[in-house]
NUSERO-748521 format. One line per field, with one value per residue: residue number from 1; chain; y, x, z negated of N, C-alpha, C, O in turn. Coordinates in nm, 4 decimals, padded with zeros to 6 digits. Each point is the difference from the previous one (the first is absolute). Layout:
NUSERO-748521
seq <- (NUM	...) .
mol <- (A	...) .
nnorth <- (Y	...) .
neast <- (X	...) .
nup <- (Z	...) .
canorth <- (Y	...) .
caeast <- (X	...) .
caup <- (Z	...) .
cnorth <- (Y	...) .
ceast <- (X	...) .
cup <- (Z	...) .
onorth <- (Y	...) .
oeast <- (X	...) .
oup <- (Z	...) .
end
This chain:
NUSERO-748521
seq <- (1	2	3	4	5	6	7	8	9	10	11	12	13	14	15	16	17	18	19	20	21	22	23	24	25	26	27	28	29	30	31	32	33	34	35	36	37	38	39	40	41	42	43	44	45	46	47	48	49	50	51	52	53	54	55	56	57	58	59	60	61	62	63	64	65	66	67	68	69	70	71	72	73	74	75	76	77	78	79	80	81	82	83	84	85	86	87	88	89	90	91	92	93	94	95	96	97	98	99	100	101	102	103	104	105	106	107	108	109	110	111	112	113	114	115	116	117	118	119	120	121	122	123	124	125	126	127	128	129	130	131	132	133	134	135	136	137	138	139	140	141	142	143	144	145) .
mol <- (A	A	A	A	A	A	A	A	A	A	A	A	A	A	A	A	A	A	A	A	A	A	A	A	A	A	A	A	A	A	A	A	A	A	A	A	A	A	A	A	A	A	A	A	A	A	A	A	A	A	A	A	A	A	A	A	A	A	A	A	A	A	A	A	A	A	A	A	A	A	A	A	A	A	A	A	A	A	A	A	A	A	A	A	A	A	A	A	A	A	A	A	A	A	A	A	A	A	A	A	A	A	A	A	A	A	A	A	A	A	A	A	A	A	A	A	A	A	A	A	A	A	A	A	A	A	A	A	A	A	A	A	A	A	A	A	A	A	A	A	A	A	A	A	A) .
nnorth <- (-00.1143	-00.0997	-00.2174	-00.1585	-00.0546	-00.1708	-00.2193	-00.0830	-00.0821	-00.2135	-00.1763	-00.0631	-00.1325	-00.2086	-00.1353	-00.0475	-00.1691	-00.1990	-00.0849	-00.0828	-00.2173	-00.1600	-00.0668	-00.1296	-00.2212	-00.0865	-00.0387	-00.2090	-00.1077	00.0907	00.2208	00.1394	00.0846	00.1674	00.2077	00.1000	00.0971	00.1885	00.1849	00.0772	00.1172	00.2208	00.1461	00.0525	00.1510	00.1771	00.0909	00.0443	00.2081	00.1580	00.0046	00.1341	00.2029	-00.0182	00.0000	-00.1273	00.1197	00.0124	00.1893	00.1243	-00.0825	00.0019	00.1677	00.0993	-00.1035	00.0307	00.1565	00.0608	-00.1959	00.0795	00.1615	-00.1852	-00.0584	-00.1522	-00.2147	-00.1270	-00.0876	-00.2026	-00.1803	-00.0377	-00.1160	-00.2205	-00.1159	-00.0543	-00.1824	-00.1891	-00.0602	-00.1103	-00.2206	-00.1415	-00.0401	-00.1743	-00.1051	-00.1118	00.0875	00.0690	00.2029	00.1934	00.0599	00.1225	00.2180	00.1182	00.0639	00.1626	00.2186	00.0958	00.0801	00.1908	00.1683	00.0631	00.1207	00.2201	00.1224	00.0416	00.1743	00.2185	00.0122	00.2114	-00.0560	00.1342	00.0470	-00.0375	-00.2175	-00.0649	00.0530	-00.1037	-00.2061	00.0210	00.0098	-00.1786	-00.1549	00.0516	-00.0432	-00.2177	-00.0885	00.0318	-00.1102	-00.2044	-00.0241	00.0174	-00.1933	-00.0493	00.0015	-00.0996	-00.0753) .
neast <- (00.0817	00.1638	00.0332	-00.1531	00.0002	00.1401	-00.0411	-00.1226	00.1201	00.0778	-00.1365	-00.0376	00.1425	00.0181	-00.1502	00.0488	00.1463	-00.0943	-00.1318	00.0983	00.0498	-00.1564	-00.0588	00.1297	-00.0341	-00.1610	00.0448	00.0631	-00.1280	00.0985	00.0211	-00.1664	-00.0314	00.1275	-00.0392	-00.1545	00.0568	00.1054	-00.1361	-00.0937	00.1217	00.0406	-00.1642	-00.0105	00.1604	-00.0535	-00.1204	00.2278	-00.0693	00.1210	-00.0626	-00.1847	00.0536	00.0653	-00.1992	00.1732	-00.0574	00.1906	00.0699	-00.1088	-00.1121	00.1142	00.0574	-00.1548	-00.0341	00.1237	00.0583	-00.1821	-00.0231	00.0653	-00.1341	-00.1138	-00.0440	00.1613	-00.0248	-00.1200	00.0737	00.1248	-00.1223	-00.0827	00.1279	00.0012	-00.1694	-00.0179	00.1026	-00.1211	-00.1683	00.0914	00.0531	-00.1640	-00.0881	00.1142	-00.1828	-00.0788	00.0378	00.2161	00.0405	-00.0667	00.1389	00.1811	-00.0293	00.0130	00.1997	00.1211	-00.0631	00.0874	00.2020	00.0364	-00.0367	00.1525	00.1564	-00.0187	00.0132	00.2060	00.0982	-00.0462	00.1328	00.0694	-00.2127	00.1237	-00.1968	-00.0322	-00.0091	-00.2113	-00.1113	00.0054	-00.0785	-00.2181	-00.0709	00.0157	-00.1711	-00.1949	-00.0373	-00.0449	-00.1987	-00.1651	00.0005	-00.1007	-00.2235	-00.0896	00.0181	-00.1984	-00.1501	00.1909	-00.1494) .
nup <- (00.0036	-00.1258	00.0251	-00.0730	-00.2236	-00.0558	00.0447	-00.1731	-00.1740	00.0384	-00.0329	-00.2165	-00.1085	00.0530	-00.1047	-00.2203	-00.0442	00.0453	-00.1615	-00.1778	00.0260	-00.0198	-00.2146	-00.1302	00.0060	-00.1178	-00.2118	00.0538	-00.1415	00.1983	-00.0238	00.0053	00.2032	00.0636	-00.0677	00.1175	00.1934	-00.0123	-00.0252	00.1941	00.1388	-00.0367	00.0589	00.2167	00.0705	-00.1241	00.1698	00.0304	00.0277	-00.0967	-00.2097	-00.0387	-00.0628	-00.2176	-00.0951	00.0521	00.1898	00.1205	-00.1013	00.1436	00.1795	00.1878	00.1391	00.1325	00.1914	00.1932	00.1580	00.1267	00.1253	00.2000	-00.0611	00.0072	-00.2086	-00.0436	00.0517	-00.1269	-00.1828	-00.0121	00.0078	-00.2018	-00.1459	00.0432	-00.0806	-00.2193	-00.0604	00.0305	-00.1448	-00.1731	00.0070	-00.0288	-00.2057	-00.0781	00.0817	-00.1738	00.2092	00.0022	-00.0958	00.1217	00.1728	-00.0572	-00.0216	00.1904	00.0658	-00.1029	00.0495	00.1867	-00.0015	-00.0955	00.1486	00.1518	-00.0859	-00.0261	00.1913	00.0748	-00.1151	00.0603	00.1800	-00.0316	00.0343	00.1469	-00.0953	-00.2254	-00.0825	00.0142	-00.1796	-00.1924	-00.0085	-00.0413	-00.2161	-00.1428	00.0327	-00.0915	-00.2041	-00.0579	00.0312	-00.1413	-00.1980	-00.0258	-00.0121	-00.1992	-00.1080	00.0708	-00.1681	00.0727	00.1533) .
canorth <- (00.1175	00.1095	00.0218	00.0518	00.1302	00.0804	00.0290	00.0894	00.1396	00.0458	00.0414	00.1264	00.0856	00.0333	00.0719	00.1331	00.0514	00.0139	00.1039	00.1249	00.0196	00.0408	00.1414	00.0880	00.0066	00.0730	00.1374	00.0395	00.0146	-00.1168	-00.0363	-00.0640	-00.1382	-00.0781	-00.0332	-00.0924	-00.1271	-00.0456	-00.0441	-00.1210	-00.1088	-00.0474	-00.0397	-00.1088	-00.1098	00.0025	00.0318	00.1235	-00.0316	-00.0319	-00.1379	-00.0718	00.0399	-00.0580	-00.1385	-00.0090	-00.0474	-00.1469	-00.0718	00.0746	-00.0881	-00.1058	00.0613	00.0375	-00.1213	-00.0970	00.0443	00.0998	-00.0549	00.0690	-00.0809	00.0533	00.1261	00.0992	00.0242	00.0858	00.1437	00.0525	00.0284	00.1271	00.0905	00.0132	00.0634	00.1348	00.0615	00.0136	00.1189	00.1126	00.0180	00.0578	00.1455	00.0734	-00.0242	-00.0884	-00.1087	-00.1106	-00.0419	-00.0372	-00.1258	-00.1170	-00.0226	-00.0484	-00.1428	-00.0820	-00.0101	-00.1008	-00.1259	-00.0501	-00.0289	-00.1243	-00.1043	-00.0314	-00.0595	-00.1371	-00.0725	-00.0168	-00.0810	00.0588	00.1112	00.1186	00.1042	00.1202	-00.0273	00.0007	00.1382	00.0593	-00.0556	00.0601	00.1466	00.0037	-00.0305	00.1226	00.0872	-00.0457	00.0172	00.1479	00.0566	-00.0669	00.0652	00.1411	-00.0134	-00.0849	-00.1244	-00.1099	-00.0811) .
caeast <- (-00.0777	00.0795	00.0651	-00.1109	-00.0195	00.1184	-00.0153	-00.1015	00.0438	00.0958	-00.0836	-00.0687	00.1049	00.0356	-00.1099	00.0059	00.1122	-00.0074	-00.1001	00.0644	00.1002	-00.0700	-00.0491	00.1211	00.0321	-00.1068	00.0249	00.1265	00.1033	00.0760	00.1041	-00.0729	-00.0509	00.1192	00.0241	-00.1076	00.0313	00.1233	-00.0465	-00.0727	00.0985	00.0597	-00.0904	-00.0871	00.0751	00.1222	00.1188	-00.0307	-00.0349	00.1157	00.0192	-00.0809	00.0310	00.1241	-00.0293	-00.0458	-00.1375	-00.0003	00.0373	-00.0811	-00.0836	00.0839	00.0790	-00.0723	-00.0605	00.1007	00.1166	-00.0428	-00.1173	-00.1312	-00.1171	-00.0805	-00.0629	00.1109	00.0105	-00.1297	00.0348	00.1021	-00.0645	-00.0679	00.0992	00.0646	-00.1047	00.0062	00.1296	00.0043	-00.0767	00.0879	00.1119	-00.0691	-00.0323	00.1243	00.0598	00.1092	-00.0563	00.0759	-00.0331	-00.1354	-00.0158	00.0536	-00.1034	-00.1201	00.0314	00.0132	-00.1304	-00.0720	00.0579	-00.0499	-00.1435	-00.0175	00.0517	-00.1026	-00.1146	00.0368	00.0069	-00.1330	-00.0913	-00.1247	-00.0252	-00.0355	-00.0333	00.0968	00.1360	-00.0053	00.0008	00.1268	00.0801	-00.0219	00.0484	00.1379	00.0544	-00.0248	00.1153	00.1313	00.0033	00.0092	00.1377	00.0985	-00.0121	00.0429	00.1346	00.0485	00.0581	-00.0764	-00.0738) .
caup <- (-00.0046	-00.0138	00.1413	00.0782	-00.0377	00.0555	00.1327	00.0238	-00.0466	00.1058	00.1268	-00.0226	-00.0009	00.1379	00.0510	-00.0443	00.0546	00.1395	00.0159	-00.0228	00.0993	00.1197	-00.0247	00.0164	00.1444	00.0705	-00.0312	00.0489	-00.1079	00.0196	-00.1081	-00.1119	00.0487	-00.0091	-00.1330	-00.0482	00.0672	-00.0717	-00.1330	00.0332	00.0150	-00.1284	-00.0926	00.0348	00.0531	-00.0762	00.0838	00.0765	00.1392	00.0768	-00.0227	00.0929	00.1342	00.0296	00.0362	00.1383	-00.0046	00.0172	-00.1294	-00.1089	-00.0925	-00.0616	-00.1162	-00.1042	-00.0629	-00.0502	-00.0900	-00.1027	-00.0765	00.0084	00.0310	00.1143	-00.0284	00.0169	00.1392	00.0385	-00.0440	00.0872	00.1248	-00.0180	-00.0210	00.1264	00.0764	-00.0473	00.0343	00.1493	00.0221	-00.0348	00.0945	00.1226	-00.0252	00.0085	00.1290	-00.0062	00.0683	-00.0235	-00.1340	-00.0028	00.0854	-00.0877	-00.1079	00.0542	00.0440	-00.1247	-00.0516	00.0755	-00.0202	-00.1291	00.0153	00.0722	-00.0929	-00.1040	00.0620	00.0255	-00.1213	-00.0802	00.0893	-00.0024	00.0895	-00.0704	00.0974	-00.0272	00.0641	00.1469	00.0290	-00.0381	00.0968	00.1264	-00.0139	-00.0021	00.1391	00.0874	-00.0425	00.0384	00.1477	00.0236	-00.0437	00.0986	00.1313	-00.0094	-00.0128	00.1191	-00.0481	00.0618	-00.0921) .
cnorth <- (00.1249	00.0341	00.0772	00.1565	00.0951	00.0375	00.0895	00.1501	00.0545	00.0428	00.1382	00.1180	00.0359	00.0748	00.1460	00.0734	00.0377	00.1210	00.1378	00.0349	00.0610	00.1526	00.0958	00.0128	00.0866	00.1502	00.0531	00.0053	-00.1314	-00.0358	-00.0596	-00.1409	-00.0984	-00.0410	-00.0961	-00.1458	-00.0691	-00.0589	-00.1350	-00.1224	-00.0397	-00.0426	-00.1353	-00.1249	-00.0020	00.0214	00.1220	-00.0404	-00.0580	-00.1553	-00.0911	00.0372	-00.0547	-00.1577	-00.0117	-00.0625	-00.1497	-00.0828	00.0482	-00.1008	-00.1113	00.0552	00.0372	-00.1103	-00.0965	00.0522	00.1025	-00.0290	00.0849	-00.1024	00.0602	00.1298	00.1211	00.0338	00.0905	00.1489	00.0735	00.0336	00.1294	00.1095	00.0347	00.0881	00.1542	00.0661	00.0270	00.1287	00.1339	00.0313	00.0529	00.1473	00.0822	-00.0183	-00.0872	-00.1307	-00.1299	-00.0640	-00.0556	-00.1311	-00.1209	-00.0275	-00.0586	-00.1558	-00.0914	-00.0283	-00.1094	-00.1418	-00.0551	-00.0228	-00.1384	-00.1177	-00.0341	-00.0604	-00.1461	-00.0836	-00.0196	-00.0857	00.0421	00.1174	00.1148	00.1092	00.1171	-00.0277	-00.0040	00.1501	00.0570	-00.0542	00.0605	00.1495	-00.0021	-00.0326	00.1149	00.1077	-00.0263	00.0143	00.1571	00.0595	-00.0494	00.0777	00.1465	00.0041	-00.0687	-00.1349	-00.1221	-00.0740	-00.1293) .
ceast <- (00.0820	00.0514	-00.1091	-00.0181	00.1089	-00.0090	-00.1111	00.0335	00.1004	-00.0738	-00.0724	00.1161	00.0369	-00.1078	-00.0100	00.1117	-00.0162	-00.1040	00.0662	00.1094	-00.0697	-00.0483	00.1124	00.0448	-00.0894	00.0185	00.1350	00.1026	00.0851	00.1035	-00.0695	-00.0489	00.1291	00.0379	-00.1075	00.0281	00.1179	-00.0314	-00.0739	00.0953	00.0684	-00.0945	-00.0615	00.0982	00.1415	00.1267	-00.0417	-00.0227	00.1218	00.0296	-00.0689	00.0266	00.1398	-00.0074	-00.0441	-00.1336	-00.0049	00.0283	-00.0882	-00.0678	00.0946	00.0815	-00.0849	-00.0714	00.0964	00.1014	-00.0474	-00.1123	-00.1219	-00.1162	-00.0939	-00.0586	00.1042	00.0090	-00.1209	00.0299	00.1029	-00.0486	-00.0749	00.1022	00.0730	-00.0978	00.0066	00.1321	00.0054	-00.0748	00.0687	00.1033	-00.0620	-00.0280	00.1314	00.0766	00.1202	-00.0551	00.0569	-00.0422	-00.1440	-00.0248	00.0427	-00.0957	-00.1293	00.0242	00.0016	-00.1350	-00.0764	00.0512	-00.0544	-00.1407	-00.0261	00.0549	-00.1075	-00.1200	00.0246	00.0077	-00.1262	-00.1087	-00.1444	-00.0132	-00.0511	-00.0205	00.0997	00.1314	-00.0027	-00.0082	00.1430	00.1033	-00.0188	00.0484	00.1515	00.0578	-00.0103	00.1061	00.1282	00.0147	00.0184	00.1363	00.1115	-00.0042	00.0537	00.1515	00.0670	00.0597	-00.1025	-00.0736	00.0746) .
cup <- (-00.0003	00.1421	00.0896	-00.0357	00.0453	00.1388	00.0456	-00.0343	00.1077	00.1185	-00.0216	00.0015	00.1496	00.0750	-00.0350	00.0571	00.1455	00.0202	-00.0370	00.0990	00.1311	-00.0153	00.0210	00.1581	00.0761	-00.0239	00.0553	-00.1030	-00.0052	-00.1118	-00.1164	00.0402	-00.0001	-00.1398	-00.0610	00.0559	-00.0608	-00.1306	00.0078	00.0073	-00.1342	-00.1083	00.0334	00.0430	-00.0690	00.0830	00.0702	00.1574	00.0757	-00.0155	00.1076	00.1441	00.0605	00.0493	00.1435	-00.0021	00.0248	-00.1196	-00.1143	-00.0935	-00.0611	-00.1260	-00.1180	-00.0813	-00.0611	-00.0909	-00.1083	-00.0820	00.0037	00.0321	00.1053	-00.0290	-00.0003	00.1532	00.0408	-00.0424	00.0854	00.1355	00.0009	-00.0101	00.1327	00.0973	-00.0281	00.0430	00.1500	00.0313	-00.0411	00.0938	00.1400	-00.0150	00.0075	00.1335	-00.0045	00.0574	-00.0236	-00.1305	-00.0093	00.0626	-00.0946	-00.1169	00.0435	00.0435	-00.1283	-00.0607	00.0823	-00.0236	-00.1402	-00.0008	00.0718	-00.0841	-00.1056	00.0491	00.0219	-00.1207	-00.0659	00.0843	-00.0185	00.0952	-00.0822	00.1115	-00.0192	00.0586	00.1415	00.0495	-00.0153	00.1106	00.1353	00.0021	00.0017	00.1373	00.0882	-00.0419	00.0431	00.1500	00.0414	-00.0263	00.1012	00.1290	00.0020	-00.0093	00.1282	-00.0453	00.0622	-00.1066	-00.0435) .
onorth <- (00.0998	00.1156	00.1000	00.0850	00.1136	00.1163	00.0740	00.0942	00.1204	00.0998	00.0822	00.1083	00.1189	00.0918	00.0828	00.1124	00.1105	00.0868	00.0961	00.1180	00.0977	00.0850	00.1001	00.1066	00.0761	00.0785	00.1207	00.0554	-00.0879	-00.1158	-00.0968	-00.0933	-00.1184	-00.1158	-00.0860	-00.1002	-00.1216	-00.1057	-00.0877	-00.1027	-00.1176	-00.0892	-00.0806	-00.1166	-00.0862	-00.0341	00.0309	-00.1127	-00.0971	-00.0623	-00.0934	-00.0841	-00.0116	-00.0550	00.0576	-00.0810	-00.0670	-00.1213	-00.0414	-00.0018	-00.0430	-00.0567	-00.0316	00.0073	-00.0521	-00.0498	00.0133	00.0745	-00.0026	-00.1141	00.1155	00.0843	00.1161	00.1169	00.0952	00.0959	00.1161	00.1036	00.0725	00.1025	00.1160	00.0874	00.0833	00.1142	00.0984	00.0810	00.1031	00.1158	00.0878	00.0789	00.1162	00.0417	00.0180	-00.0917	-00.0935	-00.1178	-00.1058	-00.0824	-00.1023	-00.1155	-00.0800	-00.0861	-00.1100	-00.1103	-00.0860	-00.0942	-00.1166	-00.0900	-00.0816	-00.1085	-00.1157	-00.0839	-00.0807	-00.1157	-00.1057	-00.0382	-00.0827	00.0736	-00.0131	00.0195	00.0613	00.0870	00.0306	00.0313	00.0711	00.0807	00.0147	00.0521	00.0841	00.0568	00.0233	00.0627	00.0866	00.0491	00.0395	00.0748	00.0731	00.0415	00.0460	00.0978	-00.0012	-00.0531	00.0032	00.0045	-00.0782) .
oeast <- (-00.0418	00.0038	00.0274	-00.0071	-00.0213	00.0151	00.0116	-00.0424	00.0043	00.0332	-00.0106	-00.0252	00.0052	00.0261	-00.0267	-00.0203	00.0383	00.0225	-00.0224	00.0211	00.0471	00.0082	-00.0151	00.0316	00.0422	-00.0144	00.0240	00.1068	-00.0094	00.0286	00.0548	-00.0039	-00.0137	00.0340	00.0342	-00.0160	-00.0047	00.0478	00.0137	-00.0226	00.0079	00.0378	-00.0201	-00.0362	00.0816	00.1089	-00.1182	00.0246	-00.0109	00.0424	00.0558	-00.0156	00.0214	00.0911	-00.1033	-00.0304	-00.0920	-00.0210	00.0182	00.0251	-00.0194	00.0033	00.0377	-00.0109	-00.0167	00.0163	00.0658	-00.0376	-00.0809	00.0217	00.0191	-00.0036	-00.0356	00.0155	00.0138	-00.0249	-00.0130	00.0404	00.0091	-00.0178	00.0274	00.0456	00.0107	00.0009	00.0583	00.0470	-00.0163	00.0195	00.0567	00.0296	-00.0029	00.1150	00.0890	-00.0391	-00.0791	-00.0351	-00.0280	-00.0743	-00.0679	-00.0235	-00.0595	-00.0865	-00.0553	-00.0271	-00.0695	-00.0788	-00.0391	-00.0454	-00.0811	-00.0574	-00.0318	-00.0586	-00.0890	-00.0418	-00.0319	-00.1040	-00.0908	00.0962	-00.0746	00.0847	00.0523	00.0605	00.1042	00.0516	00.0512	00.0797	00.0965	00.0506	00.0579	00.1011	00.0896	00.0592	00.0754	00.1033	00.0840	00.0544	00.0862	00.1015	00.0625	00.0558	00.1225	00.0931	-00.1225	00.0395	-00.0530) .
oup <- (00.0588	00.0420	00.0664	00.0889	00.0425	00.0374	00.0977	00.0668	00.0253	00.0641	00.0910	00.0529	00.0315	00.0778	00.0870	00.0460	00.0384	00.0844	00.0735	00.0281	00.0582	00.0886	00.0699	00.0529	00.0871	00.0937	-00.0035	00.0260	-00.0857	-00.0304	-00.0529	-00.0801	-00.0310	-00.0238	-00.0811	-00.0696	-00.0185	-00.0412	-00.0853	-00.0641	-00.0354	-00.0759	-00.0908	-00.0159	00.0327	-00.0461	00.0156	00.0430	00.0748	00.0973	00.0575	00.0885	00.1206	00.0619	00.0342	-00.0875	-00.0468	-00.0014	-00.1145	-00.1206	-00.1137	-00.1093	-00.1129	-00.1224	-00.1103	-00.1114	-00.1033	-00.0905	-00.0928	00.0408	00.0381	00.0897	00.0201	00.0352	00.0768	00.0731	00.0389	00.0527	00.0991	00.0658	00.0308	00.0738	00.0900	00.0460	00.0454	00.0799	00.0651	00.0368	00.0650	00.0897	00.0404	00.0141	00.0831	-00.0724	-00.0120	-00.0078	-00.0564	-00.0532	-00.0091	-00.0355	-00.0722	-00.0158	-00.0017	-00.0473	-00.0544	-00.0085	-00.0059	-00.0707	-00.0439	00.0098	-00.0276	-00.0684	-00.0270	00.0016	-00.0543	-00.0536	00.0074	00.0218	-00.0971	00.0871	00.0930	00.0627	00.0579	00.1073	00.0865	00.0479	00.0751	00.0994	00.0688	00.0414	00.0811	00.0878	00.0445	00.0456	00.0809	00.0812	00.0488	00.0559	00.0955	00.0497	00.0125	00.0606	-00.0117	-00.1165	-00.0790) .
end
């Protein structure tokens, strides 16, 4: 029961954080949005953003689950944080960083879908949105698919 309560609290926390983050992003307060996002990484995942960004996307799930003992709910949180970070980077016109974060968010979303073996309309919408963002950014940068 303790584990379930903990996970529910984590989900609530990430929801609140993302809502506040999006509010700041919409207002154009990018510096405060970045501080909030960084706080999310450290409070929810116990590492700063650079820790996760330095892991190549091809090794992301293996390293986090195997070497660092994260669980699936951590990956769900990380996917949301990568999505938020990609949005912030896009607002700052940092296309390469935005692309990397969107790709990692999509990778985690697809991994979780495969592992859960359950269908989710929210995940399908997120995957479609991420795919469109990634294609658009690649096209704008002249990066082949």
